[in-house]
CHARMM-style PDB file with segment names, atoms N, HN, CA, C and O in Angstrom:
ATOM      1  N   UNK     1    -165.082  90.311 182.582  1.00  0.00      PROA
ATOM      2  CA  UNK     1    -165.211  89.156 182.130  1.00  0.00      PROA
ATOM      3  C   UNK     1    -166.441  88.575 182.246  1.00  0.00      PROA
ATOM      4  O   UNK     1    -167.016  88.453 183.327  1.00  0.00      PROA
ATOM      5  N   UNK     2    -167.001  88.107 180.907  1.00  0.00      PROA
ATOM      6  HN  UNK     2    -166.534  88.206 180.029  1.00  0.00      PROA
ATOM      7  CA  UNK     2    -168.284  87.617 181.132  1.00  0.00      PROA
ATOM      8  C   UNK     2    -168.507  86.213 181.967  1.00  0.00      PROA
ATOM      9  O   UNK     2    -167.604  85.574 182.507  1.00  0.00      PROA
ATOM     10  N   UNK     3    -170.010  85.848 181.954  1.00  0.00      PROA
ATOM     11  HN  UNK     3    -170.744  86.367 181.516  1.00  0.00      PROA
ATOM     12  CA  UNK     3    -170.142  84.614 182.802  1.00  0.00      PROA
ATOM     13  C   UNK     3    -170.676  83.728 181.945  1.00  0.00      PROA
ATOM     14  O   UNK     3    -170.963  84.130 180.817  1.00  0.00      PROA
ATOM     15  N   UNK     4    -170.865  82.635 182.232  1.00  0.00      PROA
ATOM     16  HN  UNK     4    -170.631  82.309 183.148  1.00  0.00      PROA
ATOM     17  CA  UNK     4    -171.496  81.503 181.419  1.00  0.00      PROA
ATOM     18  C   UNK     4    -171.973  80.790 182.598  1.00  0.00      PROA
ATOM     19  O   UNK     4    -171.366  80.505 183.630  1.00  0.00      PROA
ATOM     20  N   UNK     5    -173.484  80.498 182.156  1.00  0.00      PROA
ATOM     21  HN  UNK     5    -173.977  80.730 181.318  1.00  0.00      PROA
ATOM     22  CA  UNK     5    -174.282  80.052 183.386  1.00  0.00      PROA
ATOM     23  C   UNK     5    -174.395  80.630 184.760  1.00  0.00      PROA
ATOM     24  O   UNK     5    -174.545  80.013 185.815  1.00  0.00      PROA
ATOM     25  N   UNK     6    -174.290  82.011 184.555  1.00  0.00      PROA
ATOM     26  HN  UNK     6    -174.168  82.512 183.699  1.00  0.00      PROA
ATOM     27  CA  UNK     6    -174.164  82.628 185.939  1.00  0.00      PROA
ATOM     28  C   UNK     6    -172.899  82.340 186.843  1.00  0.00      PROA
ATOM     29  O   UNK     6    -173.064  82.288 188.061  1.00  0.00      PROA
ATOM     30  N   UNK     7    -171.567  82.140 186.266  1.00  0.00      PROA
ATOM     31  HN  UNK     7    -171.432  82.183 185.276  1.00  0.00      PROA
ATOM     32  CA  UNK     7    -170.645  81.491 187.175  1.00  0.00      PROA
ATOM     33  C   UNK     7    -169.684  82.492 186.681  1.00  0.00      PROA
ATOM     34  O   UNK     7    -169.637  82.866 185.509  1.00  0.00      PROA
ATOM     35  N   UNK     8    -168.747  83.001 187.845  1.00  0.00      PROA
ATOM     36  HN  UNK     8    -168.786  82.696 188.797  1.00  0.00      PROA
ATOM     37  CA  UNK     8    -167.623  83.880 187.508  1.00  0.00      PROA
ATOM     38  C   UNK     8    -166.686  82.953 187.060  1.00  0.00      PROA
ATOM     39  O   UNK     8    -166.524  81.962 187.772  1.00  0.00      PROA
ATOM     40  N   UNK     9    -165.932  83.071 185.876  1.00  0.00      PROA
ATOM     41  HN  UNK     9    -166.064  83.876 185.298  1.00  0.00      PROA
ATOM     42  CA  UNK     9    -164.939  81.698 185.742  1.00  0.00      PROA
ATOM     43  C   UNK     9    -163.626  81.677 186.518  1.00  0.00      PROA
ATOM     44  O   UNK     9    -162.964  80.661 186.734  1.00  0.00      PROA
ATOM     45  N   UNK    10    -163.297  83.029 186.946  1.00  0.00      PROA
ATOM     46  HN  UNK    10    -163.834  83.854 186.770  1.00  0.00      PROA
ATOM     47  CA  UNK    10    -162.129  82.768 187.745  1.00  0.00      PROA
ATOM     48  C   UNK    10    -162.495  82.403 188.929  1.00  0.00      PROA
ATOM     49  O   UNK    10    -161.753  81.558 189.431  1.00  0.00      PROA
ATOM     50  N   UNK    11    -163.585  82.818 189.705  1.00  0.00      PROA
ATOM     51  HN  UNK    11    -164.188  83.504 189.298  1.00  0.00      PROA
ATOM     52  CA  UNK    11    -163.960  82.062 190.810  1.00  0.00      PROA
ATOM     53  C   UNK    11    -164.108  80.334 190.749  1.00  0.00      PROA
ATOM     54  O   UNK    11    -163.662  79.451 191.481  1.00  0.00      PROA
ATOM     55  N   UNK    12    -164.920  80.309 189.568  1.00  0.00      PROA
ATOM     56  HN  UNK    12    -165.282  81.027 188.973  1.00  0.00      PROA
ATOM     57  CA  UNK    12    -165.163  78.785 189.297  1.00  0.00      PROA
ATOM     58  C   UNK    12    -163.985  77.883 189.260  1.00  0.00      PROA
ATOM     59  O   UNK    12    -163.955  76.819 189.878  1.00  0.00      PROA
ATOM     60  N   UNK    13    -162.743  78.455 188.317  1.00  0.00      PROA
ATOM     61  HN  UNK    13    -162.767  79.320 187.816  1.00  0.00      PROA
ATOM     62  CA  UNK    13    -161.530  77.595 188.050  1.00  0.00      PROA
ATOM     63  C   UNK    13    -160.507  77.818 189.564  1.00  0.00      PROA
ATOM     64  O   UNK    13    -159.804  76.871 189.917  1.00  0.00      PROA
ATOM     65  N   UNK    14    -160.509  79.065 190.341  1.00  0.00      PROA
ATOM     66  HN  UNK    14    -161.080  79.834 190.054  1.00  0.00      PROA
ATOM     67  CA  UNK    14    -159.738  78.798 191.573  1.00  0.00      PROA
ATOM     68  C   UNK    14    -160.361  77.919 192.097  1.00  0.00      PROA
ATOM     69  O   UNK    14    -159.632  76.946 192.288  1.00  0.00      PROA
ATOM     70  N   UNK    15    -161.844  77.702 192.591  1.00  0.00      PROA
ATOM     71  HN  UNK    15    -162.436  78.492 192.436  1.00  0.00      PROA
ATOM     72  CA  UNK    15    -162.462  76.941 193.455  1.00  0.00      PROA
ATOM     73  C   UNK    15    -161.980  75.474 193.118  1.00  0.00      PROA
ATOM     74  O   UNK    15    -161.475  74.731 193.959  1.00  0.00      PROA
ATOM     75  N   UNK    16    -162.199  75.129 191.748  1.00  0.00      PROA
ATOM     76  HN  UNK    16    -162.609  75.733 191.065  1.00  0.00      PROA
ATOM     77  CA  UNK    16    -162.141  73.716 191.332  1.00  0.00      PROA
ATOM     78  C   UNK    16    -160.893  73.185 191.510  1.00  0.00      PROA
ATOM     79  O   UNK    16    -160.667  72.062 191.960  1.00  0.00      PROA
ATOM     80  N   UNK    17    -159.716  74.355 190.998  1.00  0.00      PROA
ATOM     81  HN  UNK    17    -159.899  75.267 190.632  1.00  0.00      PROA
ATOM     82  CA  UNK    17    -158.334  73.931 191.349  1.00  0.00      PROA
ATOM     83  C   UNK    17    -157.916  73.505 192.929  1.00  0.00      PROA
ATOM     84  O   UNK    17    -157.114  72.610 193.192  1.00  0.00      PROA
ATOM     85  N   UNK    18    -158.624  74.330 193.923  1.00  0.00      PROA
ATOM     86  HN  UNK    18    -159.276  75.057 193.709  1.00  0.00      PROA
ATOM     87  CA  UNK    18    -158.371  74.012 195.101  1.00  0.00      PROA
ATOM     88  C   UNK    18    -159.313  72.759 195.783  1.00  0.00      PROA
ATOM     89  O   UNK    18    -159.123  72.416 196.950  1.00  0.00      PROA
ATOM     90  N   UNK    19    -160.134  72.251 195.103  1.00  0.00      PROA
ATOM     91  HN  UNK    19    -160.289  72.530 194.155  1.00  0.00      PROA
ATOM     92  CA  UNK    19    -161.103  71.024 195.435  1.00  0.00      PROA
ATOM     93  C   UNK    19    -160.411  70.076 194.751  1.00  0.00      PROA
ATOM     94  O   UNK    19    -160.081  69.143 195.483  1.00  0.00      PROA
ATOM     95  N   UNK    20    -160.009  69.948 193.419  1.00  0.00      PROA
ATOM     96  HN  UNK    20    -160.277  70.706 192.824  1.00  0.00      PROA
ATOM     97  CA  UNK    20    -160.244  68.665 192.766  1.00  0.00      PROA
ATOM     98  C   UNK    20    -159.319  67.596 193.153  1.00  0.00      PROA
ATOM     99  O   UNK    20    -159.383  66.519 192.562  1.00  0.00      PROA
ATOM    100  N   UNK    21    -158.422  67.800 194.136  1.00  0.00      PROA
ATOM    101  HN  UNK    21    -158.370  68.675 194.616  1.00  0.00      PROA
ATOM    102  CA  UNK    21    -157.644  66.712 194.676  1.00  0.00      PROA
ATOM    103  C   UNK    21    -158.190  65.712 195.378  1.00  0.00      PROA
ATOM    104  O   UNK    21    -158.072  64.497 195.214  1.00  0.00      PROA
ATOM    105  N   UNK    22    -158.889  66.408 196.292  1.00  0.00      PROA
ATOM    106  HN  UNK    22    -158.985  67.394 196.425  1.00  0.00      PROA
ATOM    107  CA  UNK    22    -159.559  65.830 197.496  1.00  0.00      PROA
ATOM    108  C   UNK    22    -161.139  65.275 196.853  1.00  0.00      PROA
ATOM    109  O   UNK    22    -161.822  64.565 197.591  1.00  0.00      PROA
ATOM    110  N   UNK    23    -161.624  65.616 195.556  1.00  0.00      PROA
ATOM    111  HN  UNK    23    -161.069  66.193 194.957  1.00  0.00      PROA
ATOM    112  CA  UNK    23    -162.850  65.551 195.201  1.00  0.00      PROA
ATOM    113  C   UNK    23    -163.077  63.975 194.557  1.00  0.00      PROA
ATOM    114  O   UNK    23    -162.359  63.522 193.665  1.00  0.00      PROA
ATOM    115  N   UNK    24    -164.055  63.337 195.094  1.00  0.00      PROA
ATOM    116  HN  UNK    24    -164.638  63.705 195.818  1.00  0.00      PROA
ATOM    117  CA  UNK    24    -163.991  61.988 194.311  1.00  0.00      PROA
ATOM    118  C   UNK    24    -164.626  62.184 193.085  1.00  0.00      PROA
ATOM    119  O   UNK    24    -165.562  62.908 192.747  1.00  0.00      PROA
ATOM    120  N   UNK    25    -163.576  60.994 192.196  1.00  0.00      PROA
ATOM    121  HN  UNK    25    -162.815  60.406 192.470  1.00  0.00      PROA
ATOM    122  CA  UNK    25    -163.587  61.188 190.671  1.00  0.00      PROA
ATOM    123  C   UNK    25    -165.239  60.475 190.461  1.00  0.00      PROA
ATOM    124  O   UNK    25    -165.775  60.613 189.362  1.00  0.00      PROA
ATOM    125  N   UNK    26    -165.786  59.916 191.294  1.00  0.00      PROA
ATOM    126  HN  UNK    26    -165.350  59.804 192.187  1.00  0.00      PROA
ATOM    127  CA  UNK    26    -167.426  59.507 190.993  1.00  0.00      PROA
ATOM    128  C   UNK    26    -168.172  60.976 191.047  1.00  0.00      PROA
ATOM    129  O   UNK    26    -169.276  61.144 190.529  1.00  0.00      PROA
ATOM    130  N   UNK    27    -167.759  61.577 191.438  1.00  0.00      PROA
ATOM    131  HN  UNK    27    -166.862  61.441 191.858  1.00  0.00      PROA
ATOM    132  CA  UNK    27    -168.572  63.095 191.261  1.00  0.00      PROA
ATOM    133  C   UNK    27    -167.992  64.220 190.759  1.00  0.00      PROA
ATOM    134  O   UNK    27    -168.144  65.334 191.260  1.00  0.00      PROA
ATOM    135  N   UNK    28    -167.322  63.980 189.776  1.00  0.00      PROA
ATOM    136  HN  UNK    28    -167.198  63.075 189.369  1.00  0.00      PROA
ATOM    137  CA  UNK    28    -166.466  65.195 189.019  1.00  0.00      PROA
ATOM    138  C   UNK    28    -167.453  65.880 188.306  1.00  0.00      PROA
ATOM    139  O   UNK    28    -167.157  67.067 188.166  1.00  0.00      PROA
ATOM    140  N   UNK    29    -168.687  65.510 187.727  1.00  0.00      PROA
ATOM    141  HN  UNK    29    -168.928  64.546 187.840  1.00  0.00      PROA
ATOM    142  CA  UNK    29    -169.783  66.222 187.147  1.00  0.00      PROA
ATOM    143  C   UNK    29    -170.029  67.368 187.861  1.00  0.00      PROA
ATOM    144  O   UNK    29    -170.332  68.421 187.298  1.00  0.00      PROA
ATOM    145  N   UNK    30    -169.903  67.231 189.323  1.00  0.00      PROA
ATOM    146  HN  UNK    30    -169.657  66.376 189.780  1.00  0.00      PROA
ATOM    147  CA  UNK    30    -170.256  68.549 190.354  1.00  0.00      PROA
ATOM    148  C   UNK    30    -169.672  69.900 190.400  1.00  0.00      PROA
ATOM    149  O   UNK    30    -170.104  71.007 190.723  1.00  0.00      PROA
ATOM    150  N   UNK    31    -168.211  69.308 189.840  1.00  0.00      PROA
ATOM    151  HN  UNK    31    -167.860  68.409 189.578  1.00  0.00      PROA
ATOM    152  CA  UNK    31    -167.656  70.618 189.156  1.00  0.00      PROA
ATOM    153  C   UNK    31    -167.600  71.301 187.988  1.00  0.00      PROA
ATOM    154  O   UNK    31    -166.920  72.322 187.882  1.00  0.00      PROA
ATOM    155  N   UNK    32    -168.224  70.863 187.125  1.00  0.00      PROA
ATOM    156  HN  UNK    32    -168.776  70.035 187.212  1.00  0.00      PROA
ATOM    157  CA  UNK    32    -168.683  71.485 185.879  1.00  0.00      PROA
ATOM    158  C   UNK    32    -169.622  72.629 186.150  1.00  0.00      PROA
ATOM    159  O   UNK    32    -170.568  72.566 186.934  1.00  0.00      PROA
ATOM    160  N   UNK    33    -169.246  73.787 185.362  1.00  0.00      PROA
ATOM    161  HN  UNK    33    -168.477  73.837 184.725  1.00  0.00      PROA
ATOM    162  CA  UNK    33    -169.567  75.019 185.915  1.00  0.00      PROA
ATOM    163  C   UNK    33    -171.382  75.104 185.506  1.00  0.00      PROA
ATOM    164  O   UNK    33    -171.842  76.246 185.487  1.00  0.00      PROA
ATOM    165  N   UNK    34    -172.135  74.207 185.267  1.00  0.00      PROA
ATOM    166  HN  UNK    34    -171.761  73.280 185.282  1.00  0.00      PROA
ATOM    167  CA  UNK    34    -173.539  74.285 185.265  1.00  0.00      PROA
ATOM    168  C   UNK    34    -173.706  73.540 186.605  1.00  0.00      PROA
ATOM    169  O   UNK    34    -174.748  73.880 187.164  1.00  0.00      PROA
ATOM    170  N   UNK    35    -173.069  72.725 187.209  1.00  0.00      PROA
ATOM    171  HN  UNK    35    -172.223  72.448 186.755  1.00  0.00      PROA
ATOM    172  CA  UNK    35    -173.543  72.322 188.733  1.00  0.00      PROA
ATOM    173  C   UNK    35    -172.938  72.490 189.680  1.00  0.00      PROA
ATOM    174  O   UNK    35    -173.171  72.037 190.800  1.00  0.00      PROA
ATOM    175  N   UNK    36    -171.572  73.568 189.144  1.00  0.00      PROA
ATOM    176  HN  UNK    36    -171.382  73.936 188.234  1.00  0.00      PROA
ATOM    177  CA  UNK    36    -170.806  73.811 190.409  1.00  0.00      PROA
ATOM    178  C   UNK    36    -171.562  74.736 191.398  1.00  0.00      PROA
ATOM    179  O   UNK    36    -172.381  75.593 191.065  1.00  0.00      PROA
ATOM    180  N   UNK    37    -171.159  74.432 192.707  1.00  0.00      PROA
ATOM    181  HN  UNK    37    -170.494  73.736 192.978  1.00  0.00      PROA
ATOM    182  CA  UNK    37    -171.745  75.288 193.948  1.00  0.00      PROA
ATOM    183  C   UNK    37    -170.750  75.708 194.629  1.00  0.00      PROA
ATOM    184  O   UNK    37    -170.053  74.800 195.081  1.00  0.00      PROA
ATOM    185  N   UNK    38    -170.342  77.019 194.931  1.00  0.00      PROA
ATOM    186  HN  UNK    38    -170.908  77.757 194.563  1.00  0.00      PROA
ATOM    187  CA  UNK    38    -168.995  77.454 195.357  1.00  0.00      PROA
ATOM    188  C   UNK    38    -168.814  76.949 196.732  1.00  0.00      PROA
ATOM    189  O   UNK    38    -169.798  76.822 197.461  1.00  0.00      PROA
ATOM    190  N   UNK    39    -167.484  76.617 197.184  1.00  0.00      PROA
ATOM    191  HN  UNK    39    -166.686  76.721 196.592  1.00  0.00      PROA
ATOM    192  CA  UNK    39    -167.307  76.521 198.422  1.00  0.00      PROA
ATOM    193  C   UNK    39    -167.331  77.667 198.996  1.00  0.00      PROA
ATOM    194  O   UNK    39    -167.575  78.713 198.394  1.00  0.00      PROA
ATOM    195  N   UNK    40    -167.028  77.564 200.461  1.00  0.00      PROA
ATOM    196  HN  UNK    40    -166.830  76.714 200.949  1.00  0.00      PROA
ATOM    197  CA  UNK    40    -166.947  78.869 201.254  1.00  0.00      PROA
ATOM    198  C   UNK    40    -165.474  79.729 200.900  1.00  0.00      PROA
ATOM    199  O   UNK    40    -165.242  80.926 200.730  1.00  0.00      PROA
ATOM    200  N   UNK    41    -164.851  78.837 200.885  1.00  0.00      PROA
ATOM    201  HN  UNK    41    -165.039  77.865 201.023  1.00  0.00      PROA
ATOM    202  CA  UNK    41    -163.422  79.573 200.082  1.00  0.00      PROA
ATOM    203  C   UNK    41    -163.779  80.743 198.835  1.00  0.00      PROA
ATOM    204  O   UNK    41    -163.539  81.950 198.855  1.00  0.00      PROA
ATOM    205  N   UNK    42    -164.411  79.958 197.805  1.00  0.00      PROA
ATOM    206  HN  UNK    42    -164.607  78.977 197.789  1.00  0.00      PROA
ATOM    207  CA  UNK    42    -164.692  80.702 196.638  1.00  0.00      PROA
ATOM    208  C   UNK    42    -165.682  81.872 197.238  1.00  0.00      PROA
ATOM    209  O   UNK    42    -165.524  83.029 196.848  1.00  0.00      PROA
ATOM    210  N   UNK    43    -166.644  81.567 198.138  1.00  0.00      PROA
ATOM    211  HN  UNK    43    -166.773  80.627 198.454  1.00  0.00      PROA
ATOM    212  CA  UNK    43    -167.501  82.674 198.388  1.00  0.00      PROA
ATOM    213  C   UNK    43    -166.702  83.859 199.081  1.00  0.00      PROA
ATOM    214  O   UNK    43    -166.941  85.048 198.867  1.00  0.00      PROA
ATOM    215  N   UNK    44    -165.797  83.418 199.874  1.00  0.00      PROA
ATOM    216  HN  UNK    44    -165.603  82.453 200.049  1.00  0.00      PROA
ATOM    217  CA  UNK    44    -164.797  84.387 200.493  1.00  0.00      PROA
ATOM    218  C   UNK    44    -163.941  85.559 199.423  1.00  0.00      PROA
ATOM    219  O   UNK    44    -163.843  86.778 199.564  1.00  0.00      PROA
ATOM    220  N   UNK    45    -163.467  84.788 198.483  1.00  0.00      PROA
ATOM    221  HN  UNK    45    -163.547  83.798 198.368  1.00  0.00      PROA
ATOM    222  CA  UNK    45    -162.568  85.114 197.648  1.00  0.00      PROA
ATOM    223  C   UNK    45    -163.296  86.179 196.422  1.00  0.00      PROA
ATOM    224  O   UNK    45    -162.745  87.118 195.848  1.00  0.00      PROA
ATOM    225  N   UNK    46    -164.550  85.734 196.271  1.00  0.00      PROA
ATOM    226  HN  UNK    46    -164.998  84.971 196.738  1.00  0.00      PROA
ATOM    227  CA  UNK    46    -165.412  86.538 195.467  1.00  0.00      PROA
ATOM    228  C   UNK    46    -165.924  87.953 196.273  1.00  0.00      PROA
ATOM    229  O   UNK    46    -166.370  88.888 195.609  1.00  0.00      PROA
ATOM    230  N   UNK    47    -165.835  88.024 197.606  1.00  0.00      PROA
ATOM    231  HN  UNK    47    -165.473  87.264 198.145  1.00  0.00      PROA
ATOM    232  CA  UNK    47    -166.345  89.159 198.322  1.00  0.00      PROA
ATOM    233  C   UNK    47    -165.158  90.200 198.325  1.00  0.00      PROA
ATOM    234  OT1 UNK    47    -165.295  91.293 198.875  1.00  0.00      PROA
TER     235      UNK     47
END
């Protein structure tokens, strides 16, 4: 699967779905692919 913005789409989606319920609504832009920084969970899943 290709990447957009050097982001693995599966890792991004899994991480965002895991974090979105507890993520502040005012900072949702942090979860967009071009702003996203993987959590430790996403890094472990990618390894």
